[in-house]
FIMARPA-838075 format. One line per field, with one value per atom (N, C-alpha, C): x negated, y negated, z negated; atom name. Coordinates in Angstrom, 1 decimal, padded with zeros to 4 digits. Layout:
! residues N
xx <- c(X ...)
yy <- c(Y ...)
zz <- c(Z ...)
name <- c(CA ...)
END
This chain:
! residues 158
xx <- c(010.6 009.7 008.7 007.7 006.4 006.5 006.3 006.3 005.4 005.2 003.9 003.7 002.5 002.2 002.3 002.4 002.4 002.5 001.7 001.2 002.8 002.8 003.8 004.0 002.7 003.0 003.0 002.5 003.1 004.6 005.4 006.5 007.2 006.9 007.4 007.3 006.3 006.1 007.0 007.2 008.3 010.0 009.9 011.4 011.3 010.6 010.7 010.7 010.2 010.2 011.5 011.9 013.3 014.8 014.4 015.6 015.4 014.1 014.1 014.5 014.3 014.9 016.5 016.9 018.7 018.9 018.6 019.3 019.0 017.9 017.4 017.4 016.4 016.1 017.6 018.2 019.5 020.4 021.1 021.9 021.6 020.2 019.7 019.9 019.6 019.4 021.0 022.0 023.2 024.1 023.4 023.9 023.4 022.1 021.4 022.2 022.4 023.2 024.6 025.3 026.8 026.7 025.6 025.3 025.0 024.1 023.7 024.8 025.8 027.1 027.9 028.0 028.8 028.1 027.1 026.4 026.9 027.6 028.2 027.7 027.6 026.9 026.0 026.1 025.1 023.9 024.2 023.2 021.8 022.2 021.0 021.0 021.0 020.8 019.7 018.6 017.1 017.5 018.2 018.3 018.9 020.1 020.9 019.9 019.2 018.2 017.3 016.7 015.6 016.1 017.2 017.9 018.4 018.7 018.8 017.8 016.6 015.5 015.0 015.1 014.8 015.5 016.7 017.7 017.5 017.0 016.4 015.5 014.2 013.2 013.5 014.3 014.7 015.4 016.1 016.7 016.0 014.9 014.0 013.1 012.6 011.8 012.8 013.8 014.8 015.0 015.0 015.0 013.9 012.8 011.3 011.0 011.4 011.0 011.9 013.2 014.1 013.5 012.9 012.4 011.1 010.5 009.0 009.5 010.5 010.7 011.3 012.3 012.9 012.0 010.9 009.8 008.9 008.7 007.7 007.5 006.5 006.3 005.5 006.1 005.7 004.8 003.5 002.4 002.1 002.2 001.7 000.5 -000.5 -001.8 -002.4 -001.9 -001.7 -001.6 -000.6 000.1 -000.9 -002.0 -002.5 -003.5 -003.9 -005.0 -005.7 -006.3 -007.4 -008.8 -008.9 -010.2 -011.4 -011.3 -012.4 -012.8 -011.9 -011.8 -011.3 -011.8 -011.2 -010.1 -008.9 -007.5 -006.7 -005.8 -005.0 -004.4 -004.8 -004.5 -005.6 -006.6 -007.8 -008.5 -009.2 -010.1 -011.5 -012.6 -013.5 -014.8 -015.6 -016.8 -018.1 -018.7 -019.4 -020.9 -021.8 -023.2 -023.5 -023.9 -024.2 -025.9 -026.1 -027.6 -028.5 -028.1 -028.9 -029.3 -028.1 -028.3 -028.2 -028.3 -028.0 -027.0 -026.0 -024.7 -023.7 -022.9 -021.9 -020.5 -019.7 -018.2 -017.2 -016.3 -015.0 -014.1 -013.6 -012.4 -011.0 -009.8 -008.8 -008.0 -008.0 -007.3 -005.9 -005.3 -003.7 -003.1 -001.8 -001.4 -001.5 -001.3 -001.8 -001.0 000.2 000.8 000.4 -000.6 -000.7 -002.5 -003.0 -004.5 -004.5 -005.4 -006.1 -007.4 -008.3 -009.7 -010.1 -009.8 -009.8 -009.6 -008.7 -008.7 -008.9 -009.7 -010.7 -009.8 -008.5 -007.7 -007.9 -008.1 -008.5 -007.5 -007.2 -006.2 -006.6 -005.7 -006.0 -006.7 -006.2 -006.6 -008.0 -008.8 -009.8 -010.8 -012.1 -013.2 -013.6 -013.9 -014.5 -013.7 -012.4 -011.4 -011.4 -011.3 -011.3 -012.6 -013.6 -015.2 -015.1 -014.6 -014.3 -013.5 -012.5 -011.4 -012.2 -011.8 -012.3 -013.4 -014.1 -015.7 -015.5 -016.8 -016.7 -017.8 -018.0 -018.7 -020.3 -021.0 -022.4 -022.9 -021.5 -021.4 -022.0 -023.0 -023.4 -022.5 -022.3 -021.2 -022.1 -022.1 -022.2 -020.9 -020.8 -019.6 -020.1 -019.3 -019.5 -018.6 -019.1 -018.1 -018.5 -017.5 -018.1 -019.7 -019.7 -021.3 -022.2 -022.0 -022.9 -022.9 -023.7 -023.6 -024.3 -023.6 -024.0 -023.7 -024.7 -024.8 -024.1 -023.2 -022.8 -023.0 -023.3 -022.9 -021.7 -020.9 -019.8 -020.2 -020.1 -020.5 -019.4 -018.1 -017.0 -015.7 -015.0 -013.4 -012.6 -011.6 -010.6 -009.2 -008.3 -006.9 -005.8 -006.1 -005.4 -004.1)
yy <- c(-013.9 -012.7 -013.0 -012.8 -013.2 -012.3 -012.7 -012.0 -011.2 -010.2 -009.2 -009.6 -010.1 -010.0 -008.5 -008.6 -007.5 -007.8 -007.1 -007.2 -007.0 -007.2 -007.3 -005.5 -005.0 -003.6 -002.8 -003.2 -002.3 -002.7 -003.9 -003.6 -002.8 -002.9 -002.1 -000.7 000.0 001.2 001.7 000.7 001.0 001.1 000.1 000.1 001.4 001.9 003.3 004.3 004.4 005.3 005.4 004.0 003.8 004.3 004.2 004.4 006.0 007.0 008.3 009.2 008.2 008.7 008.8 007.6 007.5 008.2 008.5 009.1 010.6 011.1 012.4 013.2 012.7 013.5 013.5 012.0 012.3 013.1 013.2 014.0 015.5 015.8 017.0 017.7 016.9 017.5 017.6 016.8 017.0 018.1 018.3 019.7 020.7 020.8 021.8 022.0 020.9 021.1 021.9 021.4 022.0 023.6 023.7 025.4 025.9 025.3 026.1 026.3 025.4 025.4 026.4 027.0 028.0 029.0 029.4 030.5 031.3 030.2 030.7 029.9 030.9 030.1 029.1 027.8 027.0 026.7 027.5 027.6 028.5 029.5 030.4 030.4 029.3 029.0 028.2 028.9 028.0 027.1 027.7 026.9 025.4 025.4 024.3 023.4 023.6 023.0 022.5 023.2 022.4 021.5 021.7 020.5 019.6 019.5 018.3 017.7 018.2 017.9 016.9 017.7 016.7 015.6 015.5 014.7 013.5 013.7 012.8 012.0 012.8 012.3 011.5 012.0 010.9 009.6 009.7 008.6 007.4 008.4 007.3 006.5 007.4 006.7 005.5 005.6 004.8 003.3 003.7 002.6 001.8 002.7 002.0 001.2 001.7 001.0 -000.5 000.2 -001.2 -002.4 -001.8 -002.8 -003.7 -002.8 -003.4 -004.5 -003.9 -005.0 -006.2 -005.9 -007.3 -008.1 -007.6 -008.5 -008.7 -008.4 -008.8 -010.3 -010.7 -011.9 -011.4 -011.6 -010.5 -011.8 -011.4 -012.2 -011.9 -012.7 -012.2 -012.8 -012.1 -012.7 -013.0 -013.1 -013.3 -014.7 -015.5 -016.6 -017.6 -016.9 -017.7 -018.6 -019.5 -020.5 -020.9 -020.1 -020.2 -020.7 -021.3 -022.1 -021.1 -019.7 -018.8 -018.4 -018.8 -017.9 -016.5 -015.9 -014.7 -015.1 -014.4 -014.5 -013.1 -013.0 -012.0 -011.5 -010.0 -009.7 -009.7 -010.6 -010.9 -009.5 -009.2 -008.3 -008.7 -008.4 -008.6 -007.7 -008.0 -007.4 -007.5 -006.9 -007.4 -006.2 -006.8 -006.2 -005.8 -004.5 -004.2 -004.6 -005.7 -005.9 -004.8 -004.1 -003.1 -001.7 -001.6 -000.3 -000.7 -001.7 -002.4 -001.8 -001.2 -000.5 -001.8 -001.7 -002.6 -002.0 -002.6 -002.2 -003.2 -002.5 -003.3 -003.2 -004.1 -003.9 -004.8 -004.7 -005.3 -005.5 -006.9 -006.9 -006.8 -005.9 -005.5 -005.6 -005.2 -005.5 -004.1 -003.9 -002.5 -001.4 -001.6 -000.1 -000.1 -000.6 -000.4 -000.1 000.1 000.2 001.6 001.9 003.4 003.0 003.7 003.4 004.2 005.3 006.1 005.3 004.3 003.5 002.1 002.0 000.8 -000.2 000.2 -001.0 -001.0 -002.4 -002.3 -003.2 -003.0 -003.7 -005.1 -006.1 -007.5 -007.4 -006.6 -006.7 -005.9 -005.4 -004.7 -005.5 -005.2 -005.8 -006.5 -005.6 -006.1 -007.2 -007.1 -008.0 -009.5 -009.3 -010.5 -011.2 -010.5 -011.3 -012.0 -011.4 -012.0 -013.0 -013.1 -013.9 -015.5 -016.3 -017.3 -017.7 -016.5 -016.8 -016.7 -017.5 -017.5 -016.8 -016.7 -016.0 -016.8 -015.8 -016.1 -016.4 -016.2 -016.4 -015.1 -015.2 -013.8 -014.0 -012.6 -012.3 -011.2 -011.5 -010.3 -009.6 -008.2 -007.8 -006.8 -006.8 -005.8 -004.5 -003.5 -002.5 -001.4 -000.2 000.9 001.3 001.4 002.1 000.9 -000.2 -001.1 -002.3 -003.2 -004.4 -004.4 -004.8 -004.7 -006.1 -006.2 -007.6 -007.5 -008.1 -008.2 -009.5 -009.7 -010.8 -010.5 -011.9 -011.9 -012.1 -011.2 -011.3 -011.7 -011.1 -011.7 -011.8 -012.7 -012.7 -012.8 -012.0 -011.7 -011.9 -012.3 -012.4 -011.9 -010.1 -009.8 -008.7)
zz <- c(-011.4 -011.2 -010.2 -010.3 -009.4 -008.0 -007.0 -006.0 -005.7 -004.9 -004.6 -003.0 -002.8 -001.4 -000.7 000.4 001.3 002.5 003.6 004.9 005.7 006.9 007.9 008.3 008.3 008.6 007.2 006.4 004.7 004.6 005.0 004.8 005.7 006.9 007.9 007.5 006.9 006.7 005.6 004.6 003.6 003.8 005.1 005.3 006.1 007.1 007.7 006.6 005.5 004.7 004.0 003.7 003.2 004.1 005.5 006.5 006.3 006.5 006.3 005.3 003.8 002.9 002.8 003.2 003.2 004.4 005.7 006.7 007.0 006.3 006.6 005.2 004.2 002.9 002.4 001.9 000.8 001.5 002.8 003.3 003.2 003.4 003.6 001.8 000.9 -000.3 -001.0 -000.1 -000.8 000.0 001.1 001.6 000.9 000.4 -000.4 -001.6 -002.5 -003.7 -003.2 -002.4 -001.9 -001.6 -001.2 -000.7 -002.0 -002.7 -004.0 -005.0 -005.1 -005.9 -005.4 -004.1 -003.6 -004.2 -004.6 -005.1 -006.4 -007.0 -008.6 -009.7 -010.4 -012.0 -012.0 -012.1 -012.1 -013.2 -014.3 -015.6 -015.1 -014.2 -013.8 -012.3 -011.8 -010.3 -010.0 -009.7 -009.4 -008.5 -007.3 -006.0 -006.4 -007.3 -007.7 -008.6 -009.6 -010.1 -009.5 -008.6 -007.5 -006.8 -006.1 -005.4 -006.2 -007.3 -008.0 -008.9 -008.7 -008.9 -008.0 -006.7 -005.5 -005.2 -005.4 -005.4 -006.4 -007.4 -008.5 -008.0 -007.6 -006.8 -005.7 -004.7 -003.5 -004.0 -005.1 -005.5 -006.3 -007.0 -007.9 -006.7 -005.5 -004.7 -003.7 -003.5 -002.8 -003.7 -005.0 -005.8 -006.0 -006.0 -006.2 -004.8 -003.8 -002.3 -002.3 -002.7 -002.5 -003.6 -004.7 -005.7 -005.0 -004.2 -003.9 -002.9 -001.9 -000.7 -001.4 -002.2 -002.9 -003.5 -004.1 -004.7 -003.8 -002.7 -001.5 -001.2 -000.9 -000.3 001.0 002.0 003.3 003.9 004.0 005.0 006.2 007.1 008.4 008.8 008.7 008.6 010.1 011.2 012.6 012.7 011.8 011.9 010.8 010.2 008.9 009.8 009.1 009.7 008.4 007.9 006.8 006.9 008.2 008.2 008.0 008.3 008.5 007.1 006.0 004.4 004.3 003.3 003.2 002.5 002.8 002.2 002.3 001.6 001.4 003.0 003.4 004.9 005.7 005.3 006.4 006.2 007.6 007.9 007.8 006.8 006.5 006.7 007.6 007.9 007.0 006.2 005.0 005.4 004.6 004.8 003.6 003.3 002.0 002.0 001.2 001.2 000.5 -000.3 -000.9 000.1 000.7 001.7 003.4 003.5 005.2 005.6 005.0 005.7 005.8 006.8 007.4 006.8 006.2 006.3 006.6 006.9 007.4 006.2 005.9 004.9 005.4 005.1 005.1 003.7 003.5 002.0 002.1 001.5 001.5 000.1 000.1 -001.3 -001.9 -003.2 -004.3 -003.3 -003.2 -002.5 -001.2 -000.5 001.1 000.7 -000.2 000.0 000.2 000.9 001.4 001.7 000.9 001.4 002.6 002.5 004.0 005.4 005.1 006.3 006.3 005.2 004.9 004.3 003.7 003.3 002.1 001.2 -000.1 -000.9 -001.8 -002.8 -002.8 -003.0 -003.4 -004.7 -005.7 -007.2 -007.1 -006.2 -006.5 -006.4 -007.4 -007.7 -006.2 -005.3 -004.0 -003.2 -003.2 -002.7 -003.5 -004.9 -005.9 -005.7 -005.4 -005.1 -003.8 -003.0 -001.5 -001.0 -001.9 -001.5 -001.7 -000.7 -000.5 -000.1 000.2 000.8 002.3 003.2 004.6 005.3 006.5 007.0 006.4 006.2 005.9 004.1 003.7 002.1 001.5 000.6 -000.2 -001.5 -001.9 -003.2 -003.6 -005.4 -006.1 -006.6 -006.7 -007.2 -008.1 -009.1 -010.1 -010.0 -009.5 -009.0 -010.0 -010.3 -011.1 -011.2 -009.7 -009.7 -010.1 -010.4 -010.8 -010.0 -010.1 -009.5 -007.9 -007.1 -005.7 -004.9 -004.0 -003.1 -001.7 -001.4 000.3 001.0 002.2 002.9 003.9 003.8 004.7 006.2 006.8 008.4 009.2 009.1 010.0 009.1 009.5 008.9 010.0 010.1 011.3 010.7 011.4 011.1 012.1 011.7 012.7 012.1)
name <- c(N CA C N CA C N CA C N CA C N CA C N CA C N CA C N CA C N CA C N CA C N CA C N CA C N CA C N CA C N CA C N CA C N CA C N CA C N CA C N CA C N CA C N CA C N CA C N CA C N CA C N CA C N CA C N CA C N CA C N CA C N CA C N CA C N CA C N CA C N CA C N CA C N CA C N CA C N CA C N CA C N CA C N CA C N CA C N CA C N CA C N CA C N CA C N CA C N CA C N CA C N CA C N CA C N CA C N CA C N CA C N CA C N CA C N CA C N CA C N CA C N CA C N CA C N CA C N CA C N CA C N CA C N CA C N CA C N CA C N CA C N CA C N CA C N CA C N CA C N CA C N CA C N CA C N CA C N CA C N CA C N CA C N CA C N CA C N CA C N CA C N CA C N CA C N CA C N CA C N CA C N CA C N CA C N CA C N CA C N CA C N CA C N CA C N CA C N CA C N CA C N CA C N CA C N CA C N CA C N CA C N CA C N CA C N CA C N CA C N CA C N CA C N CA C N CA C N CA C N CA C N CA C N CA C N CA C N CA C N CA C N CA C N CA C N CA C N CA C N CA C N CA C N CA C N CA C N CA C N CA C N CA C N CA C N CA C N CA C N CA C N CA C N CA C N CA C N CA C N CA C N CA C N CA C N CA C N CA C N CA C N CA C N CA C N CA C N CA C N CA C N CA C N CA C N CA C N CA C N CA C N CA C N CA C N CA C)
END
């Protein structure tokens, strides 16, 4: 099976969520199910059904996170020596040549992507076009809004 790239920060965030689910959420929902059972008839007990649904969600999320972590190739970008090239995990400063706006993106795994935090998925059109480029390179990127031209201003490994 192919490994999925993930940053150290992304893996740590998943581990924290997994720990929270196993130590807080799972015991909490088990207690809620026990309490709802004590109320009697389970067929018409909305609290019981809601707690069981919540338990199903928690168990599914635990399984999902464990699967992602087991298939993850965790990459510590701060230890990479990519020779100034854009690689997975790199933080890239680009200039939109049309609008003269500067943007900074970190290229991360699919589960870590968050455009509000300037973290773009390695599978996104922008990231795919930037991979392998170096400072000063210009790149044309086909995005949903049309063709855009960027210049790579800076590549950092933080």
